[in-house]
C-alpha positions as CSV (number, residue, x, y, z in Angstrom):
1,M,-158.8,170.7,-64.2
2,E,-161.5,173.0,-65.4
3,N,-163.5,174.8,-61.8
4,E,-166.3,172.6,-61.6
5,S,-168.7,170.4,-59.4
6,H,-170.1,167.2,-60.0
7,D,-172.3,165.5,-58.5
8,R,-171.2,163.3,-56.0
9,T,-172.5,159.4,-54.6
10,V,-169.9,157.1,-53.7
11,W,-169.8,154.1,-56.5
12,G,-172.4,151.9,-54.2
13,A,-172.8,149.4,-57.7
14,R,-173.4,146.3,-55.5
15,E,-174.0,144.0,-58.2
16,F,-170.3,144.9,-60.0
17,L,-168.0,141.7,-59.5
18,K,-170.3,140.6,-56.9
19,Q,-170.4,136.9,-58.4
20,P,-166.5,136.6,-59.5
21,L,-165.4,138.0,-55.8
22,L,-167.9,135.6,-54.3
23,D,-166.3,132.6,-57.0
24,C,-163.1,134.2,-55.7
25,A,-163.6,133.7,-52.2
26,A,-164.9,130.2,-52.6
27,A,-161.5,129.2,-54.7
28,I,-159.9,131.0,-51.4
29,E,-161.4,128.7,-48.8
30,S,-161.4,125.7,-50.9
31,S,-157.5,126.3,-51.3
32,T,-156.3,127.8,-47.9
33,G,-159.1,125.5,-45.3
34,D,-160.0,128.7,-44.1
35,T,-163.2,130.6,-43.9
36,A,-162.1,133.4,-42.2
37,L,-159.3,134.7,-44.9
38,A,-162.3,133.9,-47.8
39,T,-164.7,136.0,-46.1
40,I,-162.0,139.2,-45.1
41,F,-161.1,139.1,-48.5
42,H,-164.4,139.8,-49.6
43,D,-165.1,142.1,-47.5
44,V,-162.0,144.1,-48.1
45,M,-162.2,143.6,-51.8
46,R,-166.0,145.1,-51.5
47,N,-165.4,147.6,-49.0
48,T,-162.9,149.1,-51.6
49,L,-165.8,149.1,-54.0
50,E,-168.3,150.3,-52.0
51,T,-166.6,153.0,-49.9
52,T,-163.5,154.4,-51.8
53,L,-164.9,154.6,-55.5
54,T,-166.8,157.7,-57.0
55,R,-167.6,157.9,-60.7
56,E,-168.0,161.0,-61.9
57,A,-169.9,162.7,-64.7
58,D,-167.0,163.3,-66.7
59,G,-166.4,159.4,-66.6
60,T,-163.4,159.7,-64.4
61,T,-163.0,158.0,-60.9
62,F,-161.9,159.4,-57.3
63,V,-160.6,157.0,-55.0
64,I,-160.1,157.8,-51.3
65,T,-158.0,155.8,-49.4
66,G,-159.5,155.9,-45.6
67,D,-160.9,157.9,-43.6
68,I,-159.4,161.8,-45.4
69,P,-161.6,163.0,-48.0
70,A,-158.7,163.5,-50.7
71,M,-157.3,161.4,-53.4
72,W,-153.3,160.1,-52.9
73,L,-151.6,159.5,-56.6
74,R,-149.8,156.7,-54.6
75,D,-152.6,154.9,-52.9
76,S,-155.3,155.4,-55.2
77,S,-152.7,153.3,-57.7
78,A,-152.0,150.0,-55.0
79,Q,-155.2,150.2,-53.7
80,M,-156.6,148.6,-57.4
81,L,-153.7,146.2,-57.5
82,P,-155.6,143.0,-56.7
83,F,-158.5,144.3,-59.1
84,L,-156.1,144.2,-62.0
85,R,-156.6,139.9,-61.5
86,F,-160.3,140.6,-63.0
87,L,-160.3,142.3,-66.1
88,D,-160.7,139.1,-68.0
89,S,-163.9,138.4,-65.3
90,A,-167.1,139.0,-66.8
91,D,-167.5,142.5,-65.3
92,G,-164.1,143.2,-66.8
93,D,-165.8,145.9,-69.1
94,E,-167.1,148.1,-66.2
95,L,-164.0,146.9,-64.4
96,Y,-161.6,148.7,-67.2
97,E,-163.8,151.2,-67.4
98,V,-162.8,152.0,-63.4
99,L,-159.4,151.4,-64.0
100,A,-159.2,154.2,-66.8
101,G,-161.5,156.5,-65.2
102,L,-158.5,156.2,-62.6
103,S,-155.6,156.8,-64.9
104,R,-157.4,160.1,-66.9
105,R,-158.1,161.6,-62.8
106,Q,-154.7,161.1,-62.5
107,F,-153.1,162.3,-65.2
108,Q,-155.5,165.4,-65.1
109,Y,-154.1,166.0,-61.8
110,L,-150.4,165.8,-63.0
111,A,-151.2,168.3,-65.2
112,Q,-152.7,170.5,-62.6
113,D,-149.5,170.3,-60.7
114,S,-146.9,167.4,-61.1
115,Y,-145.6,168.4,-57.5
116,A,-148.5,167.8,-55.7
117,N,-149.0,163.9,-54.0
118,A,-152.8,164.9,-53.1
119,F,-155.7,166.2,-54.9
120,N,-159.3,167.2,-54.0
121,R,-162.9,165.5,-55.5
122,E,-163.3,169.0,-56.7
123,A,-161.7,173.0,-56.6
124,N,-163.1,173.7,-52.9
125,G,-160.1,175.0,-51.7
126,A,-159.3,171.9,-48.8
127,S,-156.3,170.8,-47.6
128,Y,-154.3,169.6,-45.0
129,D,-153.3,173.1,-43.8
130,P,-154.8,176.4,-45.1
131,D,-150.8,178.3,-43.9
132,D,-149.2,175.8,-46.5
133,G,-149.3,178.4,-49.1
134,C,-150.8,176.8,-52.1
135,N,-153.6,178.6,-53.6
136,D,-154.7,175.8,-56.1
137,P,-158.0,174.9,-54.7
138,W,-157.7,171.3,-56.6
139,I,-154.6,170.2,-54.1
140,W,-154.8,169.1,-50.7
141,E,-151.3,168.7,-50.3
142,R,-148.0,169.4,-52.6
143,K,-145.4,167.1,-50.8
144,Y,-143.2,166.2,-53.5
145,E,-142.7,162.3,-53.8
146,L,-141.4,160.3,-56.6
147,D,-144.0,157.8,-56.0
148,S,-146.8,160.2,-56.8
149,L,-145.1,160.1,-60.4
150,A,-144.4,156.7,-60.6
151,F,-147.2,155.1,-59.9
152,P,-149.9,156.8,-62.3
153,I,-147.5,155.6,-64.7
154,W,-147.4,151.9,-63.0
155,L,-151.2,151.9,-63.3
156,A,-151.6,153.1,-66.6
157,H,-148.8,150.7,-68.2
158,A,-150.6,147.7,-66.0
159,V,-153.7,148.0,-67.3
160,W,-152.5,148.6,-71.0
161,R,-150.8,145.5,-71.1
162,R,-154.0,143.4,-69.6
163,T,-156.2,145.0,-72.2
164,S,-154.0,146.5,-75.1
165,R,-156.1,149.3,-74.7
166,T,-155.1,152.6,-75.4
167,D,-158.0,155.0,-75.0
168,V,-156.8,156.7,-71.9
169,L,-153.5,157.2,-73.3
170,D,-154.4,160.0,-75.0
171,G,-153.2,164.0,-76.4
172,A,-152.9,165.2,-73.1
173,V,-151.4,162.0,-71.2
174,H,-148.8,161.9,-73.7
175,A,-147.7,165.7,-72.5
176,V,-147.7,164.7,-68.9
177,L,-145.3,162.0,-69.4
178,R,-143.1,164.8,-71.0
179,T,-143.6,167.0,-68.1
180,I,-143.0,164.0,-66.0
181,V,-139.6,162.9,-68.0
182,H,-138.7,166.9,-67.8
183,Q,-139.2,167.2,-64.3
184,L,-137.2,163.7,-63.2
185,G,-134.2,165.3,-64.9
186,L,-134.5,168.7,-64.1
187,E,-134.9,167.6,-59.8
188,Q,-131.0,165.0,-60.6
189,D,-130.0,168.8,-59.8
190,H,-132.1,170.2,-57.2
191,E,-129.9,172.7,-55.8
192,A,-129.3,174.7,-58.9
193,N,-132.6,173.7,-61.2
194,S,-135.7,173.5,-58.9
195,S,-138.2,176.3,-57.8
196,Y,-139.9,174.0,-55.8
197,R,-140.4,174.9,-51.8
198,F,-142.5,173.1,-48.8
199,E,-142.6,175.4,-45.7
200,R,-144.8,174.1,-42.7
201,N,-145.2,176.2,-39.6
202,T,-145.0,173.3,-37.1
203,D,-142.4,172.2,-34.8
204,L,-142.3,168.4,-36.6
205,P,-139.2,168.1,-38.8
206,S,-141.3,165.2,-40.6
207,E,-143.8,167.6,-42.2
208,T,-141.7,170.7,-43.3
209,L,-138.5,171.3,-45.4
210,Q,-135.5,173.0,-44.0
211,R,-133.4,176.0,-45.5
212,E,-136.6,178.0,-46.3
213,G,-138.5,175.2,-47.8
214,R,-135.3,173.7,-50.3
215,G,-134.7,170.8,-48.0
216,P,-131.6,169.1,-46.6
217,A,-128.6,170.0,-49.2
218,S,-127.6,167.6,-52.0
219,G,-125.3,166.6,-54.2
220,V,-125.1,166.0,-58.1
221,T,-125.1,162.0,-58.1
222,G,-127.3,161.0,-61.4
223,M,-130.3,159.9,-59.1
224,T,-133.4,162.4,-59.0
225,W,-134.4,164.4,-55.8
226,A,-137.8,164.4,-53.5
227,G,-138.8,166.6,-50.6
228,F,-140.9,163.6,-49.1
229,R,-140.9,159.9,-49.0
230,P,-143.9,157.5,-49.5
231,S,-145.3,158.2,-45.8
232,D,-145.5,162.1,-46.6
233,D,-142.6,162.3,-44.1
234,A,-140.1,164.4,-44.9
235,C,-136.7,162.8,-46.2
236,V,-133.7,162.8,-44.3
237,H,-131.7,162.8,-47.3
238,S,-133.1,163.8,-50.4
239,F,-132.4,160.8,-52.4
240,N,-134.7,158.6,-51.8
241,I,-133.0,155.0,-53.2
242,P,-136.5,152.7,-53.6
243,G,-138.2,155.8,-54.8
244,N,-135.0,156.4,-57.6
245,L,-135.4,153.0,-58.3
246,F,-139.3,152.5,-58.6
247,A,-138.9,156.1,-60.9
248,A,-136.3,154.0,-63.1
249,A,-138.7,151.3,-63.5
250,A,-141.9,153.7,-64.5
251,L,-139.6,155.9,-66.9
252,R,-139.0,152.1,-68.8
253,Q,-142.3,151.3,-68.9
254,L,-143.1,154.9,-70.3
255,A,-140.8,154.5,-72.5
256,E,-142.8,151.6,-73.8
257,I,-145.7,153.4,-73.9
258,A,-143.8,156.4,-76.3
259,A,-142.3,153.9,-77.9
260,E,-145.5,151.3,-79.0
261,V,-148.8,154.1,-78.2
262,Y,-147.6,157.0,-79.4
263,S,-144.1,155.9,-81.7
264,D,-142.2,159.3,-79.8
265,A,-139.1,157.9,-80.4
266,E,-137.6,160.8,-78.7
267,L,-139.4,160.4,-75.7
268,A,-138.7,156.5,-75.4
269,A,-135.0,157.6,-76.0
270,E,-135.1,160.1,-73.5
271,A,-137.2,158.4,-70.9
272,A,-134.9,155.2,-71.3
273,A,-131.6,157.2,-70.8
274,L,-132.7,158.8,-67.4
275,A,-133.4,155.1,-66.0
276,V,-130.1,154.7,-66.5
277,E,-129.1,157.6,-65.3
278,I,-131.0,157.0,-62.1
279,S,-130.2,153.5,-61.6
280,A,-126.4,154.3,-62.2
281,G,-126.6,156.6,-59.9
282,V,-127.9,154.5,-57.6
283,A,-125.3,151.7,-57.6
284,A,-123.0,154.4,-57.4
285,H,-123.9,156.2,-54.4
286,G,-127.3,153.9,-53.1
287,V,-125.2,151.0,-51.9
288,V,-123.3,150.7,-49.0
289,T,-121.3,147.7,-46.9
290,H,-122.9,146.4,-43.8
291,P,-120.8,144.9,-41.3
292,V,-123.5,142.0,-40.1
293,H,-125.1,142.1,-43.8
294,G,-122.8,142.8,-46.6
295,D,-123.2,145.3,-49.6
296,M,-126.8,146.4,-49.3
297,Y,-128.9,149.1,-50.4
298,A,-129.5,152.3,-48.3
299,Y,-132.5,154.2,-47.8
300,E,-131.6,157.3,-48.2
301,V,-128.4,159.1,-49.4
302,D,-127.7,163.2,-50.0
303,G,-125.1,162.5,-52.4
304,L,-122.8,164.3,-50.1
305,G,-121.7,161.2,-48.1
306,G,-124.6,161.4,-45.5
307,T,-126.5,158.0,-45.6
308,L,-129.1,156.3,-43.3
309,L,-129.8,152.7,-42.9
310,M,-133.3,151.7,-42.4
311,D,-136.3,150.7,-44.0
312,D,-140.3,152.4,-44.3
313,A,-143.3,150.4,-44.1
314,N,-144.8,152.5,-47.3
315,M,-144.3,151.5,-50.5
316,P,-141.8,151.9,-52.5
317,S,-139.9,150.2,-49.9
318,L,-136.6,148.9,-49.5
319,L,-138.5,145.1,-49.2
320,S,-141.2,146.2,-51.9
321,L,-138.1,146.5,-54.9
322,P,-139.2,142.9,-56.4
323,L,-142.6,144.7,-56.6
324,T,-142.1,148.2,-57.8
325,G,-138.3,148.9,-58.3
326,G,-137.9,146.0,-61.3
327,I,-135.7,144.4,-59.0
328,D,-135.0,140.4,-59.4
329,P,-136.1,139.2,-55.8
330,G,-133.1,136.4,-56.0
331,D,-130.6,139.1,-56.5
332,P,-127.9,139.2,-53.9
333,L,-127.9,142.6,-53.0
334,Y,-131.6,142.6,-52.6
335,L,-131.8,139.8,-50.3
336,A,-129.1,141.2,-48.2
337,T,-130.9,144.5,-48.1
338,R,-134.1,141.9,-47.3
339,A,-132.3,140.3,-44.4
340,F,-131.4,143.6,-42.8
341,V,-135.0,145.2,-43.6
342,L,-136.3,142.2,-41.6
343,S,-133.9,142.1,-38.2
344,A,-133.5,144.3,-35.2
345,E,-130.5,146.4,-37.3
346,N,-133.9,148.2,-39.2
347,P,-134.8,150.8,-36.3
348,F,-138.0,150.5,-37.7
349,Y,-138.9,146.6,-36.8
350,Y,-140.7,145.6,-34.3
351,S,-141.5,142.6,-32.9
352,G,-144.0,141.5,-29.9
353,A,-146.8,138.2,-29.4
354,H,-148.8,138.8,-31.9
355,A,-146.4,139.6,-34.6
356,A,-143.1,140.8,-36.4
357,G,-142.4,143.3,-39.1
358,V,-142.1,146.7,-40.7
359,G,-142.9,149.9,-39.3
360,S,-143.0,153.7,-39.9
361,P,-141.7,156.8,-37.9
362,H,-145.2,157.7,-39.3
363,T,-147.1,156.1,-36.8
364,P,-146.5,155.6,-33.3
365,P,-143.0,153.8,-32.1
366,G,-143.2,149.6,-32.0
367,Y,-146.7,149.4,-34.4
368,V,-146.5,146.6,-37.3
369,W,-147.5,147.6,-40.4
370,P,-150.1,145.4,-42.5
371,I,-149.0,146.7,-45.7
372,A,-145.5,145.5,-44.4
373,L,-146.6,142.2,-43.7
374,A,-148.2,142.2,-47.3
375,V,-145.1,143.2,-49.2
376,Q,-143.1,140.8,-46.9
377,G,-144.8,138.0,-48.2
378,L,-145.5,139.2,-51.6
379,T,-141.1,138.8,-52.3
380,T,-140.8,136.0,-51.1
381,A,-141.2,132.3,-53.1
382,D,-141.6,130.3,-49.9
383,A,-145.4,129.1,-49.9
384,A,-145.1,128.8,-45.8
385,E,-144.4,131.9,-45.2
386,K,-146.9,133.5,-47.6
387,L,-149.4,131.9,-45.6
388,R,-148.2,132.4,-41.9
389,L,-148.3,136.0,-43.0
390,L,-151.4,135.6,-44.1
391,H,-152.6,133.6,-40.8
392,C,-151.1,136.9,-39.2
393,L,-152.7,139.8,-40.9
394,R,-155.9,137.6,-40.5
395,D,-155.0,137.4,-36.8
396,T,-153.9,140.8,-36.0
397,T,-157.2,142.9,-37.5
398,G,-158.2,143.7,-33.3
399,G,-161.6,142.2,-33.8
400,T,-162.8,144.3,-37.0
401,S,-162.2,141.8,-39.4
402,T,-160.5,145.1,-41.8
403,M,-156.5,145.6,-42.2
404,H,-155.0,148.9,-40.0
405,E,-152.8,151.3,-41.0
406,G,-150.2,150.1,-38.2
407,F,-150.9,147.9,-34.8
408,D,-149.4,147.6,-32.0
409,P,-147.9,143.5,-32.0
410,D,-148.3,142.8,-28.5
411,D,-151.8,144.0,-28.6
412,P,-153.2,144.0,-32.0
413,A,-156.5,146.1,-30.2
414,Q,-154.0,149.2,-30.3
415,F,-154.2,150.4,-33.7
416,T,-154.2,153.4,-36.1
417,R,-156.7,154.1,-39.0
418,P,-160.0,151.8,-38.1
419,W,-160.1,151.4,-41.6
420,F,-157.5,151.9,-44.8
421,S,-158.0,150.6,-48.0
422,W,-154.5,150.4,-49.1
423,A,-153.7,147.5,-46.6
424,N,-157.0,146.1,-47.5
425,S,-156.0,145.6,-51.1
426,M,-152.3,144.4,-50.3
427,F,-153.9,141.8,-47.8
428,A,-156.0,140.8,-50.9
429,E,-153.4,140.8,-52.9
430,L,-151.0,138.8,-51.0
431,L,-153.9,136.2,-50.8
432,L,-154.5,135.8,-53.9
433,D,-150.9,135.3,-55.0
434,Y,-150.4,132.6,-52.6
435,C,-153.7,130.9,-54.2
436,G,-152.5,131.2,-57.5
437,I,-155.7,132.6,-58.4
438,G,-155.6,135.5,-61.6
């Protein structure tokens, strides 16, 4: 990216999607009989449009997720999930430009550094920790996570399939897609091939990689390595199973783009073959036999015998596999994994007087995440369960009528992050799914 500054105005185009969102809120109220659900939906969708998006002079879209002035490749993609349903609305062309602008900026960032997870709006040198040793002024943080590669592909593929428009998928993006396939393949043998290192001067093991920044020892499994989880916490074992399944799904989408948009049969074949290798690695190394739940997916493995059984609220998660990993929600292996995730066997499943759901080591012990509650609803076919979870989300905002990062299920007034756009979008997506809208 060029080292230049653009005029910044948070995109407060209040007329944009105004009527479609009002119509949708009315349809939600009619469907559910619940004014509060409809009001929260409208408010959180408008909040995303008016407080998180910056339309830049170069036509790209910069997106923050909450109270941090940086753009995560993962969060910015997931925040747009419910908006995809409005591409056929009266404002669909303008919405397309917002989403296309986001894709352009995401791929520009990946061209800048395909190992980084979060970026600045301009080359201002802002960063989470100035002592991380990253000298690129565009980069806020350089934690390597598989979702940072997979989510931009997912978004570009979704917009392309819904609109048939290919103007975003230009030669520069074609080159980035080649980089992604090469990098995922290279990181199948991190020990031998990778120059990536990450060290932070901290006593928190979740914030740095051991062994002089190389991460924990790992074998060769067919899966692809990552240093950090979707929570931005360091992996305990560097083959994250939901991340690998998401990467495989994204590679299959990349193969479709390569074949149908670029007529690049070589890249399509390479991406498809790598997806097969990663999926086979998960099947061979990422499935364990649990004494209660039987055969199920582990959360992380190292290819050397180390296995971690848990799930984290952040997507991609084991719970989210039907949404992110291309796994059928009725697949017996997924159902067994789901039963584990939503039980006390998962060390990050918490229950309280007002809620029960998946949390994360990234937030205080015992806190449940609205994102995970929404994912739980989106991955079940049980309409009554969806509605129960929507009511739970409605009633646990701590009086703010917006979603948070995590909250105390015994006292929802205790929460992290006063506003969290990714969680807002997941609530909206569950509500739209329940009402069958879009």
